[in-house]
Each structure stands twice: as C-alpha cells, then as structure tokens.
C-alpha positions as CSV (number, residue, x, y, z in Angstrom):
1,M,-201.3,16.8,-4.7
2,A,-199.1,19.8,-5.7
3,R,-199.5,21.1,-9.3
4,I,-196.1,21.3,-10.8
5,S,-195.1,22.8,-14.2
6,R,-193.9,20.4,-16.9
7,R,-190.4,21.9,-16.6
8,A,-190.3,21.3,-12.9
9,A,-191.8,17.7,-13.2
10,T,-189.0,16.5,-15.3
11,L,-186.5,17.1,-12.6
12,G,-187.4,14.0,-10.6
13,A,-186.2,14.0,-7.0
14,A,-185.7,17.8,-7.2
15,S,-189.4,18.3,-8.0
16,L,-191.2,20.8,-5.8
17,L,-193.8,19.8,-3.3
18,V,-196.2,22.7,-3.2
19,G,-199.7,22.4,-2.0
20,A,-201.9,23.8,-4.9
21,A,-204.9,24.1,-2.7
22,R,-203.0,26.3,-0.2
23,T,-202.3,29.2,-2.6
24,A,-204.1,31.4,-4.9
25,L,-201.2,31.5,-7.2
26,A,-201.5,27.7,-7.9
27,K,-202.2,28.2,-11.7
28,E,-198.9,30.0,-12.2
29,E,-195.8,28.1,-13.5
30,L,-193.4,27.2,-10.7
31,P,-189.9,28.2,-11.0
32,A,-187.4,25.3,-11.9
33,P,-184.7,24.3,-9.4
34,T,-181.3,26.1,-9.7
35,A,-179.1,24.4,-12.4
36,Q,-176.2,24.0,-10.0
37,A,-176.3,22.5,-6.5
38,V,-175.2,24.3,-3.4
39,R,-172.5,22.8,-1.2
40,V,-173.4,22.4,2.4
41,V,-170.7,21.8,5.1
42,F,-171.7,20.2,8.2
43,H,-169.6,21.0,11.3
44,V,-169.8,17.8,13.2
45,P,-169.0,17.7,17.1
46,E,-165.6,16.2,17.9
47,D,-167.1,14.1,20.7
48,A,-168.9,11.3,18.9
49,A,-171.3,11.1,21.9
50,N,-172.7,14.5,21.0
51,V,-173.7,13.2,17.5
52,K,-177.2,12.1,18.1
53,G,-180.7,12.8,17.1
54,A,-180.9,15.2,14.2
55,L,-177.1,15.5,14.0
56,T,-176.4,12.0,12.6
57,E,-175.2,11.7,9.1
58,A,-178.3,9.8,8.2
59,A,-180.5,12.5,9.8
60,T,-178.7,15.3,8.0
61,N,-178.8,13.6,4.6
62,A,-182.5,13.1,5.1
63,S,-183.0,16.7,6.0
64,L,-181.1,17.8,2.8
65,V,-183.5,15.8,0.7
66,I,-186.5,17.3,2.3
67,A,-184.8,20.8,1.7
68,E,-184.3,20.1,-1.9
69,K,-188.0,19.2,-2.4
70,L,-189.4,22.2,-0.6
71,L,-187.0,24.8,-1.7
72,G,-186.3,23.7,-5.3
73,V,-182.5,24.0,-4.9
74,G,-180.0,21.3,-5.2
75,F,-177.7,20.6,-2.3
76,R,-174.6,18.6,-2.0
77,R,-172.9,17.6,1.2
78,G,-169.4,18.8,1.3
79,E,-166.5,17.4,3.1
80,G,-167.3,17.7,6.9
81,A,-165.5,19.9,9.4
82,S,-164.8,19.3,13.1
83,L,-166.6,21.5,15.7
84,P,-164.5,21.9,18.9
85,E,-166.1,20.6,22.0
86,R,-166.5,24.2,23.4
87,F,-169.2,24.9,20.8
88,A,-171.5,21.9,22.0
89,R,-173.8,24.1,23.9
90,L,-174.5,27.6,22.7
91,E,-175.9,29.9,25.3
92,T,-175.3,33.5,24.3
93,R,-175.0,35.7,21.2
94,A,-171.3,35.7,21.8
95,D,-171.2,31.9,21.6
96,R,-173.1,32.1,18.3
97,N,-170.9,34.9,16.9
98,E,-167.8,32.9,17.7
99,L,-168.8,30.4,15.1
100,S,-168.1,32.9,12.5
101,S,-164.3,32.1,12.7
102,L,-165.0,28.7,11.4
103,L,-166.8,29.6,8.2
104,T,-165.7,27.9,5.0
105,A,-165.6,29.8,1.6
106,G,-168.3,29.2,-1.0
107,S,-170.5,26.9,1.2
108,V,-173.5,27.0,3.4
109,D,-172.1,26.3,6.9
110,V,-174.3,24.2,9.2
111,F,-173.0,23.8,12.9
112,L,-174.4,20.9,14.7
113,V,-174.8,21.4,18.5
114,T,-176.4,19.6,21.4
115,S,-178.0,22.7,22.9
116,L,-179.1,26.0,21.4
117,R,-180.5,28.4,23.9
118,D,-183.0,31.2,22.8
119,V,-181.0,34.4,23.3
120,D,-184.2,36.5,23.4
121,D,-185.8,34.4,26.0
122,T,-183.3,32.5,27.9
123,R,-185.9,30.1,29.4
124,L,-186.3,28.5,26.0
125,H,-184.2,26.4,23.7
126,R,-184.3,26.4,19.8
127,R,-184.2,23.7,17.3
128,G,-182.3,25.8,14.8
129,V,-181.3,29.3,13.8
130,T,-179.8,31.2,10.9
131,W,-177.3,33.6,12.3
132,T,-175.1,36.6,11.1
133,H,-172.3,38.0,13.1
134,Y,-172.8,41.7,12.3
135,R,-169.8,42.8,14.1
136,A,-167.3,40.6,12.4
137,P,-164.1,42.5,11.3
138,A,-165.1,44.5,8.1
139,A,-161.8,43.8,6.3
140,G,-161.7,40.0,5.5
141,G,-163.7,39.0,8.4
142,A,-166.4,36.3,7.8
143,R,-170.1,37.4,8.8
144,G,-172.4,34.7,7.6
145,P,-175.2,34.0,7.5
146,Y,-174.7,30.5,8.7
147,I,-177.0,27.8,10.3
148,V,-177.1,26.3,13.8
149,L,-178.9,22.9,14.2
150,A,-179.6,21.4,17.5
151,D,-180.1,17.6,18.1
152,S,-183.7,18.3,18.8
153,A,-184.4,19.5,15.3
154,S,-187.2,18.1,13.3
155,P,-186.6,16.6,9.8
156,S,-187.7,20.0,8.2
157,T,-185.9,22.4,10.5
158,L,-182.9,22.6,8.2
159,A,-185.2,23.4,5.3
160,H,-186.7,26.1,7.4
161,E,-183.4,27.5,8.2
162,L,-182.2,27.4,4.6
163,G,-185.3,29.2,3.6
164,H,-184.2,32.1,5.9
165,F,-180.5,31.7,4.3
166,F,-182.2,32.4,1.0
167,G,-184.2,35.4,1.9
168,L,-187.4,34.1,3.4
169,S,-189.1,35.6,6.5
170,H,-191.6,34.0,8.8
171,V,-195.3,33.9,7.7
172,E,-198.5,32.9,9.3
173,A,-200.0,30.5,6.7
174,R,-200.7,27.2,8.3
175,N,-198.3,24.4,7.3
176,N,-196.1,26.8,5.4
177,L,-192.5,25.9,5.8
178,M,-191.8,29.3,7.2
179,S,-194.7,29.3,9.7
180,Y,-195.0,28.1,13.3
181,D,-198.6,27.2,12.7
182,R,-198.8,23.5,12.0
183,E,-201.3,20.8,11.6
184,E,-201.3,17.3,10.1
185,G,-200.4,17.6,6.4
186,E,-197.5,18.6,4.0
187,E,-195.4,21.5,4.5
188,F,-195.0,23.8,1.4
189,L,-193.7,27.0,0.1
190,D,-195.9,29.3,-2.2
191,E,-194.8,30.4,-5.6
192,R,-193.7,33.9,-4.4
193,Q,-191.4,32.2,-1.8
194,L,-190.1,29.8,-4.3
195,R,-189.3,32.6,-6.6
196,T,-187.4,34.5,-3.9
197,V,-185.3,31.4,-3.1
198,K,-184.7,30.9,-6.8
199,Q,-183.6,34.5,-7.3
200,V,-181.3,34.6,-4.2
201,S,-179.7,31.3,-4.7
202,T,-179.0,32.1,-8.4
203,A,-177.5,35.5,-7.5
204,R,-175.2,34.0,-4.9
205,L,-174.0,31.3,-7.3
206,R,-173.3,33.8,-10.0
207,S,-171.5,36.2,-7.6
208,K,-169.3,33.2,-6.4
209,W,-170.4,33.8,-2.9
210,L,-171.6,30.2,-3.1
211,V,-169.7,27.8,-5.3
212,G,-171.9,25.6,-7.5
213,V,-171.2,21.9,-7.7
214,P,-172.3,19.3,-10.2
C-alpha cells in the first residue's frame, strides 16, 4: 500500500497511488494535488463508427480518473470538439503537425484516432504520443504540446502521455508509469516525478497557459 502524507490523504479521490516499497524516498512527504483542475478537451472522430475501444466517452473518463490518481492533478473534461475524418489515421509527422491547427486555448488537447503509426519505425503503431509542432508559425501559431490517443490505448496510456505533457521523461524503473518495463502490480510515480508534475502544472496554471477550472 502506498504511504501517503496526511495532507494528500484528505483529498479523497485525488489521493496519490505511489508504491512506497518501490522508492527510496518513500518517507518524504508527497506533494498535494494542484488546487485547480486542468481542463481536457477530447477531439472526437466525426464518424461514430471510429469511436471504439479506448476512444469511447466511458473509456476516456476512466482514463482521466487513473491520471488523477497517478499524477496528483485534477482534470475536468471540457466541451468536446469534432475531429474531421481525414485525421482518423495518422501516418506521418506532417499528419501529426496538422493537428496543431485545431488546438483550443487554455486546455490539454487530446486527439482520438483509430490508427497512429510510429514515425521513427514505420513498421509499428503507437498507442499514444505527446507531440509538439516545432515549425508552427512563430507569430500566433499554435505549437503544443498536445496528445494523440489511439483506440488501442491501455487505460493508463493517457496518464503516461499526460506525464510527458507535464515534463516527465521515460525511465527504466519497473512498473513506473513512465517506463515500458511492466509486470503485474500497480503503476506508480516516485516523489521526484510527482514534484515535477506539481511544479509544471502549477506554473502553467499561474501563467494562464492552462486555465484552471473548479
């Protein structure tokens, strides 16, 4: 069972699930979740036949709950946006970059697609990715980051990508949310990772890059 600080424990559903036995920092006080929730906008395929697997409303809601528990950040689902049919299958970097034209202000944008090809090894497909269009127009052009989620995503894929959104890199620790090394057991973030998420999310809310919601 995770060791949770008294302050974090009082936050109920937003309490942090951290495996105390998996980190040498287990005795340190964990950071409390951010005071304001972050709005997440899901861009849903126009063709209802493409809304399946991890892309359904029930599945994305469940993924947000998992993300809250693992990252210690509150999330609120914003009003959905429609995703044109031409984005159902993303094959290239250019395809991913084109999504930058659909970004919404003050939100984490999550684009729901049926197919997401790996642009580094085109033999493979990805369950999710956090992407930035580095060549978007400098003056007023949206860059990101933003998240793309495929219908093959696992329940914690969104949490993993939100970890990247809030500054986390991949690690090698088994069952860590940001690792590909998995076995049966709970996923977790260590205290250092949780502090990074807290710092980045707080800074983005204060700067109004992200708009906090009740």
